[in-house]
C-alpha positions as CSV (number, residue, x, y, z in Angstrom):
1,X,0.0,-0.2,-0.1
2,X,1.2,3.5,-1.1
3,X,1.6,6.1,1.9
4,X,0.5,9.6,0.9
5,X,3.4,11.7,-0.3
6,X,3.6,13.9,2.8
7,X,5.5,10.9,4.9
8,X,8.0,10.3,1.8
9,X,8.3,6.7,0.4
10,X,7.9,5.0,3.6
11,X,6.2,6.2,6.9
12,X,8.7,5.0,9.3
13,X,11.9,6.5,7.3
14,X,11.3,9.7,9.3
15,X,10.5,8.1,12.3
16,X,13.6,5.9,12.4
17,X,15.9,8.6,10.8
18,X,14.9,11.1,13.7
19,X,14.9,8.5,16.5
20,X,18.3,6.8,15.9
21,X,20.2,9.7,14.6
22,X,21.2,12.4,17.2
23,X,19.4,15.8,16.3
24,X,22.1,18.7,15.5
25,X,23.3,20.3,19.0
26,X,21.0,23.3,19.8
27,X,18.4,22.6,17.4
28,X,15.3,21.7,19.0
29,X,13.8,20.1,15.7
30,X,14.0,16.5,15.2
31,X,16.1,16.4,12.0
32,X,19.2,14.6,11.8
33,X,22.6,16.4,12.3
34,X,24.9,14.9,8.9
35,X,27.7,17.2,9.8
36,X,30.5,15.0,9.5
37,X,33.4,16.5,7.9
38,X,32.0,19.6,7.7
39,X,34.6,21.9,6.0
40,X,35.0,25.6,6.0
41,X,37.1,27.1,3.4
42,X,38.9,30.5,3.7
43,X,40.7,32.4,0.8
44,X,43.7,34.7,1.3
45,X,46.3,36.4,-0.5
46,X,48.5,33.4,-0.6
47,X,45.9,30.6,-1.0
48,X,43.4,28.6,0.8
49,X,42.8,27.3,4.2
50,X,40.5,24.6,4.6
51,X,39.0,23.8,8.4
52,X,37.7,20.3,8.6
53,X,35.9,19.2,11.6
54,X,36.5,15.8,12.4
55,X,35.0,15.5,16.5
56,X,35.7,12.2,17.7
57,X,38.8,11.3,15.8
58,X,42.5,11.5,16.4
59,X,45.3,12.6,14.5
60,X,46.3,8.8,13.8
61,X,42.8,8.0,12.1
62,X,42.9,10.8,9.7
63,X,45.2,10.5,6.2
64,X,45.3,13.0,3.2
65,X,46.4,12.1,-0.4
66,X,47.1,14.0,-3.4
67,X,46.2,12.6,-6.8
68,X,45.4,13.8,-10.2
69,X,45.0,17.8,-8.6
70,X,42.7,16.0,-6.1
71,X,43.3,16.3,-2.1
72,X,41.2,13.5,-0.7
73,X,41.1,13.4,3.3
74,X,39.9,9.8,4.8
75,X,39.1,9.6,8.4
76,X,38.7,5.9,9.9
77,X,37.4,4.9,13.2
78,X,37.4,1.5,15.1
79,X,36.1,1.7,18.6
80,X,35.1,-1.4,20.9
81,X,33.7,-1.3,24.2
82,X,33.4,-4.6,25.9
83,X,32.3,-5.0,29.7
84,X,32.1,-8.1,31.4
85,X,31.1,-9.3,34.6
86,X,33.3,-11.1,37.7
87,X,32.8,-14.6,35.9
88,X,33.7,-13.2,32.3
89,X,30.3,-13.0,30.7
90,X,29.6,-10.0,28.7
91,X,27.1,-7.6,30.3
92,X,27.9,-5.5,27.2
93,X,29.7,-5.4,23.9
94,X,29.3,-2.5,21.4
95,X,31.6,-1.8,18.3
96,X,31.7,1.0,16.0
97,X,33.6,1.1,12.7
98,X,33.6,4.0,10.6
99,X,35.1,5.9,7.9
100,X,34.3,9.1,5.7
101,X,36.1,10.6,3.1
102,X,35.9,14.1,1.1
103,X,38.2,15.4,-2.1
104,X,38.6,18.8,-3.2
105,X,40.0,19.9,-6.8
106,X,43.4,21.7,-5.8
107,X,44.8,21.8,-9.5
108,X,47.4,19.9,-10.9
109,X,50.2,22.1,-10.3
110,X,50.1,21.6,-6.4
111,X,52.3,19.0,-5.2
112,X,52.4,17.1,-1.8
113,X,55.3,19.3,-0.7
114,X,52.9,22.7,-1.3
115,X,50.1,21.5,1.2
116,X,50.7,21.8,5.0
117,X,48.5,20.5,7.5
118,X,47.8,20.1,11.3
119,X,45.1,18.6,13.5
120,X,44.3,20.3,16.5
121,X,41.0,19.6,18.8
122,X,39.1,17.8,16.2
123,X,39.8,20.2,13.3
124,X,42.0,19.4,10.4
125,X,43.8,22.6,9.3
126,X,44.9,22.3,5.6
127,X,46.7,25.1,3.8
128,X,47.0,25.0,0.1
129,X,48.9,27.7,-1.8
130,X,47.6,29.5,-4.8
131,X,49.5,28.6,-8.2
132,X,49.2,29.9,-11.5
133,X,49.0,27.7,-14.3
134,X,52.3,27.9,-16.1
135,X,51.5,29.0,-20.0
136,X,52.5,26.5,-22.6
137,X,55.6,27.6,-24.5
138,X,54.7,27.2,-28.0
139,X,57.2,25.7,-29.8
140,X,57.7,25.9,-33.2
141,X,57.3,22.9,-35.5
142,X,59.1,22.6,-38.9
143,X,58.2,20.4,-41.4
144,X,60.9,19.1,-43.4
145,X,60.8,19.9,-47.4
146,X,62.3,17.1,-49.5
147,X,63.5,17.6,-52.8
């Protein structure tokens, strides 16, 4: 049976999304907060600065890779929580494994040595310099004439 369109595709989608996903802090509504890897991009005279929010992640959980002009930030988290009673039986056992990734085009002229990154208080700060595309020098090509 199809539900009216005001409920979306399934009546229970909104219920489960709102119930099991925490709401945005300070927001009274029940909409899920999907702020993972929220990024602020600042431009200055010499380049760009990315401030990427990674709450709950440590420096060892984050990696950055530059390939074909794209800077890719990866964050992976693994957490295991075991609680046993005095007989060694589990009272609670929780596991969380998650990862997220985000890519930014920085230009093919930027190299790994140009990019600086530091991790402070759950925020990855990446500095990327501005680099102008080098104009191609047109080479004269001569055609040999026989005869």
